[in-house]
C-alpha positions as CSV (number, residue, x, y, z in Angstrom):
1,M,0.0,0.0,0.0
2,R,2.9,2.4,0.8
3,Y,4.3,1.9,-2.7
4,E,1.0,2.8,-4.4
5,N,-0.1,5.7,-2.0
6,G,1.7,8.6,-0.4
7,R,2.2,8.7,3.3
8,K,-0.2,11.6,3.8
9,D,-2.9,9.7,1.9
10,I,-2.5,6.6,4.1
11,E,-2.5,8.8,7.2
12,R,-5.6,10.6,6.1
13,E,-7.5,7.4,5.3
14,F,-6.4,5.2,8.3
15,G,-5.3,7.7,10.9
16,P,-8.8,8.4,12.3
17,D,-9.1,4.6,13.1
18,L,-5.6,4.3,14.6
19,E,-6.7,5.2,18.1
20,A,-9.5,2.7,18.0
21,I,-7.1,0.0,16.9
22,H,-4.7,0.9,19.8
23,D,-7.6,0.9,22.3
24,M,-8.7,-2.6,21.1
25,C,-5.1,-4.0,21.4
26,D,-4.7,-2.4,24.9
27,E,-7.9,-4.0,26.0
28,M,-6.8,-7.4,24.7
29,I,-3.7,-7.1,26.9
30,R,-5.6,-5.9,30.0
31,F,-8.2,-8.7,29.7
32,R,-5.9,-11.2,31.3
33,E,-5.2,-8.8,34.1
34,R,-8.9,-8.6,34.8
35,I,-9.7,-12.3,34.8
36,K,-6.6,-13.6,36.5
37,P,-8.0,-12.8,40.0
38,L,-11.1,-14.8,39.1
39,Q,-8.9,-17.8,38.3
40,R,-7.1,-17.4,41.7
41,K,-10.4,-17.4,43.5
42,G,-11.6,-20.5,41.7
43,A,-14.3,-18.7,39.8
44,I,-12.7,-19.9,36.5
45,K,-11.6,-23.4,36.1
46,F,-7.8,-23.7,35.6
47,G,-8.2,-25.4,32.2
48,Y,-9.3,-22.0,30.8
49,F,-5.8,-20.8,31.3
50,H,-4.3,-23.5,29.1
51,C,-5.2,-21.3,26.1
52,V,-3.3,-18.2,25.1
53,L,-3.8,-16.9,28.6
54,A,-1.5,-19.5,30.1
55,D,1.7,-18.1,31.6
56,N,3.9,-19.8,29.1
57,R,1.9,-18.5,26.1
58,W,0.8,-15.1,27.3
59,K,4.2,-13.3,27.2
60,R,4.7,-14.2,23.5
61,F,1.1,-13.4,22.5
62,S,1.1,-10.0,24.3
63,N,4.6,-9.1,22.9
64,D,3.3,-10.0,19.4
65,V,0.2,-7.7,19.9
66,R,2.4,-4.9,21.0
67,A,4.8,-5.4,18.0
68,I,1.9,-5.4,15.6
69,Q,0.6,-2.2,17.2
70,R,3.9,-0.5,16.5
71,E,4.0,-1.8,12.9
72,V,0.5,-0.6,12.2
73,E,1.2,2.8,13.7
74,F,4.4,3.1,11.7
75,G,2.7,2.0,8.5
76,V,0.0,4.6,8.9
77,L,2.0,7.5,10.4
78,G,5.5,6.8,9.3
79,R,6.6,7.0,12.9
80,N,5.8,5.6,16.4
81,E,4.5,8.1,18.8
82,R,2.2,6.3,21.1
83,A,3.4,4.6,24.3
84,I,2.4,0.9,24.2
85,P,1.3,-0.3,27.6
86,Q,3.6,-2.5,29.5
87,I,2.5,-6.0,30.4
88,I,2.0,-6.6,34.1
89,S,3.3,-9.9,35.3
90,L,0.7,-11.8,37.2
């Protein structure tokens, strides 16, 4: 897309949606933080955490989400200006 369109055209078309994309990715990362206490209390069966939310998979998944956020932002704006939230170790 960058080869066929100018940077300003891409930013004009996709820029307004960039914040919504960031918000969605941030919520994906915060989701685990919100449900982990439920798992500790026994409200969620442990098997639920054998998916992407498992400790051994979560770090890779959340790092991938953050990397993609930065790539999308750079692709749209040509720079990275937003602070990506840090992952809290649970």
